[in-house]
TIDRENTI-219838 format. One record per residue (C-alpha): residue in one letter; z, x, y; chain. Coordinates in pm, 1 decimal. Example, Ala and Ser with C-alpha at 12.3 -4.5 7.8 and 13.67 -1.06 7.14 Angstrom:
// residues 2
<pt><res>A</res><zz>780.0</zz><xx>1230.0</xx><yy>-450.0</yy><chain>A</chain></pt>
<pt><res>S</res><zz>714.0</zz><xx>1367.0</xx><yy>-106.0</yy><chain>A</chain></pt>
***
This chain:
// residues 89
<pt><res>X</res><zz>1159.2</zz><xx>-3545.1</xx><yy>321.4</yy><chain>A</chain></pt>
<pt><res>X</res><zz>1094.7</zz><xx>-3184.2</xx><yy>435.5</yy><chain>A</chain></pt>
<pt><res>X</res><zz>866.5</zz><xx>-2926.2</xx><yy>282.5</yy><chain>A</chain></pt>
<pt><res>X</res><zz>1039.6</zz><xx>-2715.0</xx><yy>46.7</yy><chain>A</chain></pt>
<pt><res>X</res><zz>1108.1</zz><xx>-2330.3</xx><yy>127.5</yy><chain>A</chain></pt>
<pt><res>X</res><zz>990.0</zz><xx>-2090.7</xx><yy>-130.6</yy><chain>A</chain></pt>
<pt><res>X</res><zz>1114.0</zz><xx>-1739.0</xx><yy>-150.1</yy><chain>A</chain></pt>
<pt><res>X</res><zz>878.9</zz><xx>-1456.0</xx><yy>-85.7</yy><chain>A</chain></pt>
<pt><res>X</res><zz>923.4</zz><xx>-1348.9</xx><yy>-439.3</yy><chain>A</chain></pt>
<pt><res>X</res><zz>821.0</zz><xx>-1675.3</xx><yy>-584.4</yy><chain>A</chain></pt>
<pt><res>X</res><zz>502.7</zz><xx>-1661.1</xx><yy>-345.1</yy><chain>A</chain></pt>
<pt><res>X</res><zz>429.5</zz><xx>-1305.0</xx><yy>-464.8</yy><chain>A</chain></pt>
<pt><res>X</res><zz>468.5</zz><xx>-1417.6</xx><yy>-838.0</yy><chain>A</chain></pt>
<pt><res>X</res><zz>239.7</zz><xx>-1721.0</xx><yy>-767.2</yy><chain>A</chain></pt>
<pt><res>X</res><zz>-25.0</zz><xx>-1507.5</xx><yy>-602.7</yy><chain>A</chain></pt>
<pt><res>X</res><zz>-10.9</zz><xx>-1257.6</xx><yy>-879.5</yy><chain>A</chain></pt>
<pt><res>X</res><zz>-85.8</zz><xx>-1509.1</xx><yy>-1140.6</yy><chain>A</chain></pt>
<pt><res>X</res><zz>-413.2</zz><xx>-1582.7</xx><yy>-942.1</yy><chain>A</chain></pt>
<pt><res>X</res><zz>-512.4</zz><xx>-1233.6</xx><yy>-850.4</yy><chain>A</chain></pt>
<pt><res>X</res><zz>-365.1</zz><xx>-1005.4</xx><yy>-1119.9</yy><chain>A</chain></pt>
<pt><res>X</res><zz>-373.3</zz><xx>-1246.1</xx><yy>-1430.8</yy><chain>A</chain></pt>
<pt><res>X</res><zz>-686.1</zz><xx>-1440.4</xx><yy>-1345.0</yy><chain>A</chain></pt>
<pt><res>X</res><zz>-544.4</zz><xx>-1790.5</xx><yy>-1374.2</yy><chain>A</chain></pt>
<pt><res>X</res><zz>-731.8</zz><xx>-2068.6</xx><yy>-1170.5</yy><chain>A</chain></pt>
<pt><res>X</res><zz>-564.8</zz><xx>-2174.6</xx><yy>-860.6</yy><chain>A</chain></pt>
<pt><res>X</res><zz>-570.0</zz><xx>-2540.3</xx><yy>-979.6</yy><chain>A</chain></pt>
<pt><res>X</res><zz>-382.8</zz><xx>-2441.3</xx><yy>-1293.4</yy><chain>A</chain></pt>
<pt><res>X</res><zz>-118.7</zz><xx>-2249.7</xx><yy>-1102.8</yy><chain>A</chain></pt>
<pt><res>X</res><zz>-81.2</zz><xx>-2519.7</xx><yy>-843.0</yy><chain>A</chain></pt>
<pt><res>X</res><zz>-29.7</zz><xx>-2783.1</xx><yy>-1119.8</yy><chain>A</chain></pt>
<pt><res>X</res><zz>217.8</zz><xx>-2555.3</xx><yy>-1319.8</yy><chain>A</chain></pt>
<pt><res>X</res><zz>450.9</zz><xx>-2466.3</xx><yy>-1029.1</yy><chain>A</chain></pt>
<pt><res>X</res><zz>414.5</zz><xx>-2789.5</xx><yy>-849.0</yy><chain>A</chain></pt>
<pt><res>X</res><zz>262.6</zz><xx>-2617.2</xx><yy>-517.8</yy><chain>A</chain></pt>
<pt><res>X</res><zz>-25.8</zz><xx>-2734.2</xx><yy>-334.5</yy><chain>A</chain></pt>
<pt><res>X</res><zz>-346.5</zz><xx>-2529.0</xx><yy>-351.0</yy><chain>A</chain></pt>
<pt><res>X</res><zz>-357.0</zz><xx>-2526.9</xx><yy>4.6</yy><chain>A</chain></pt>
<pt><res>X</res><zz>-26.8</zz><xx>-2336.4</xx><yy>-7.0</yy><chain>A</chain></pt>
<pt><res>X</res><zz>-134.2</zz><xx>-2111.5</xx><yy>-271.0</yy><chain>A</chain></pt>
<pt><res>X</res><zz>-450.5</zz><xx>-1992.0</xx><yy>-82.4</yy><chain>A</chain></pt>
<pt><res>X</res><zz>-251.5</zz><xx>-1961.6</xx><yy>249.2</yy><chain>A</chain></pt>
<pt><res>X</res><zz>13.1</zz><xx>-1727.9</xx><yy>59.0</yy><chain>A</chain></pt>
<pt><res>X</res><zz>-281.5</zz><xx>-1528.0</xx><yy>-89.3</yy><chain>A</chain></pt>
<pt><res>X</res><zz>-439.2</zz><xx>-1468.5</xx><yy>265.7</yy><chain>A</chain></pt>
<pt><res>X</res><zz>-82.2</zz><xx>-1378.3</xx><yy>401.2</yy><chain>A</chain></pt>
<pt><res>X</res><zz>-10.2</zz><xx>-1129.6</xx><yy>118.8</yy><chain>A</chain></pt>
<pt><res>X</res><zz>-365.4</zz><xx>-981.6</xx><yy>168.5</yy><chain>A</chain></pt>
<pt><res>X</res><zz>-287.6</zz><xx>-886.8</xx><yy>517.2</yy><chain>A</chain></pt>
<pt><res>X</res><zz>37.7</zz><xx>-710.7</xx><yy>420.0</yy><chain>A</chain></pt>
<pt><res>X</res><zz>-147.8</zz><xx>-513.3</xx><yy>137.3</yy><chain>A</chain></pt>
<pt><res>X</res><zz>-416.5</zz><xx>-422.7</xx><yy>379.8</yy><chain>A</chain></pt>
<pt><res>X</res><zz>-151.4</zz><xx>-273.6</xx><yy>615.8</yy><chain>A</chain></pt>
<pt><res>X</res><zz>-15.0</zz><xx>-76.2</xx><yy>328.2</yy><chain>A</chain></pt>
<pt><res>X</res><zz>-361.8</zz><xx>47.6</xx><yy>243.1</yy><chain>A</chain></pt>
<pt><res>X</res><zz>-408.4</zz><xx>192.2</xx><yy>597.7</yy><chain>A</chain></pt>
<pt><res>X</res><zz>-51.8</zz><xx>356.3</xx><yy>564.8</yy><chain>A</chain></pt>
<pt><res>X</res><zz>-155.8</zz><xx>501.4</xx><yy>251.1</yy><chain>A</chain></pt>
<pt><res>X</res><zz>-480.2</zz><xx>650.8</xx><yy>387.4</yy><chain>A</chain></pt>
<pt><res>X</res><zz>-287.1</zz><xx>803.6</xx><yy>680.4</yy><chain>A</chain></pt>
<pt><res>X</res><zz>-32.0</zz><xx>958.4</xx><yy>438.3</yy><chain>A</chain></pt>
<pt><res>X</res><zz>-324.3</zz><xx>1120.9</xx><yy>215.2</yy><chain>A</chain></pt>
<pt><res>X</res><zz>-468.7</zz><xx>1252.7</xx><yy>534.3</yy><chain>A</chain></pt>
<pt><res>X</res><zz>-155.2</zz><xx>1401.2</xx><yy>655.4</yy><chain>A</chain></pt>
<pt><res>X</res><zz>-92.7</zz><xx>1559.9</xx><yy>316.3</yy><chain>A</chain></pt>
<pt><res>X</res><zz>-424.6</zz><xx>1727.7</xx><yy>325.7</yy><chain>A</chain></pt>
<pt><res>X</res><zz>-355.7</zz><xx>1844.9</xx><yy>660.6</yy><chain>A</chain></pt>
<pt><res>X</res><zz>-18.5</zz><xx>1995.6</xx><yy>540.1</yy><chain>A</chain></pt>
<pt><res>X</res><zz>-171.9</zz><xx>2172.9</xx><yy>276.8</yy><chain>A</chain></pt>
<pt><res>X</res><zz>-436.4</zz><xx>2339.3</xx><yy>502.9</yy><chain>A</chain></pt>
<pt><res>X</res><zz>-168.6</zz><xx>2446.1</xx><yy>758.0</yy><chain>A</chain></pt>
<pt><res>X</res><zz>46.3</zz><xx>2560.7</xx><yy>488.7</yy><chain>A</chain></pt>
<pt><res>X</res><zz>-222.4</zz><xx>2766.7</xx><yy>347.6</yy><chain>A</chain></pt>
<pt><res>X</res><zz>-316.8</zz><xx>2919.9</xx><yy>680.8</yy><chain>A</chain></pt>
<pt><res>X</res><zz>55.8</zz><xx>2993.7</xx><yy>728.4</yy><chain>A</chain></pt>
<pt><res>X</res><zz>65.9</zz><xx>3188.3</xx><yy>385.8</yy><chain>A</chain></pt>
<pt><res>X</res><zz>-237.1</zz><xx>3381.6</xx><yy>480.1</yy><chain>A</chain></pt>
<pt><res>X</res><zz>-110.4</zz><xx>3481.8</xx><yy>816.6</yy><chain>A</chain></pt>
<pt><res>X</res><zz>223.8</zz><xx>3607.3</xx><yy>656.0</yy><chain>A</chain></pt>
<pt><res>X</res><zz>11.1</zz><xx>3807.3</xx><yy>406.4</yy><chain>A</chain></pt>
<pt><res>X</res><zz>-205.2</zz><xx>3973.4</xx><yy>681.7</yy><chain>A</chain></pt>
<pt><res>X</res><zz>106.4</zz><xx>4051.7</xx><yy>897.3</yy><chain>A</chain></pt>
<pt><res>X</res><zz>287.6</zz><xx>4226.7</xx><yy>598.8</yy><chain>A</chain></pt>
<pt><res>X</res><zz>-53.8</zz><xx>4425.1</xx><yy>532.0</yy><chain>A</chain></pt>
<pt><res>X</res><zz>-88.0</zz><xx>4555.5</xx><yy>882.4</yy><chain>A</chain></pt>
<pt><res>X</res><zz>293.2</zz><xx>4618.6</xx><yy>919.6</yy><chain>A</chain></pt>
<pt><res>X</res><zz>264.0</zz><xx>4838.8</xx><yy>605.2</yy><chain>A</chain></pt>
<pt><res>X</res><zz>-34.0</zz><xx>5028.3</xx><yy>753.5</yy><chain>A</chain></pt>
<pt><res>X</res><zz>142.1</zz><xx>5091.1</xx><yy>1086.2</yy><chain>A</chain></pt>
<pt><res>X</res><zz>417.6</zz><xx>5294.5</xx><yy>936.8</yy><chain>A</chain></pt>
***
């Protein structure tokens, strides 16, 4: 008999029971009929995915800060241009 294939959603839900709801791995393993080894492997696998998302989130925050700074500089230059154009007349 081959090993059963579990969906990604099932794996995420099983890991969420451990990490978010605080159930012991042994209890989740017994309740779902999955080995503890599999649960730990899924937890490790999902942690890698989450850490990749965290680095993307950090990059997005950094880019938003840079965009705000550049936008502010542009607005200041627009106002300065209007000010000096008015004085030149």
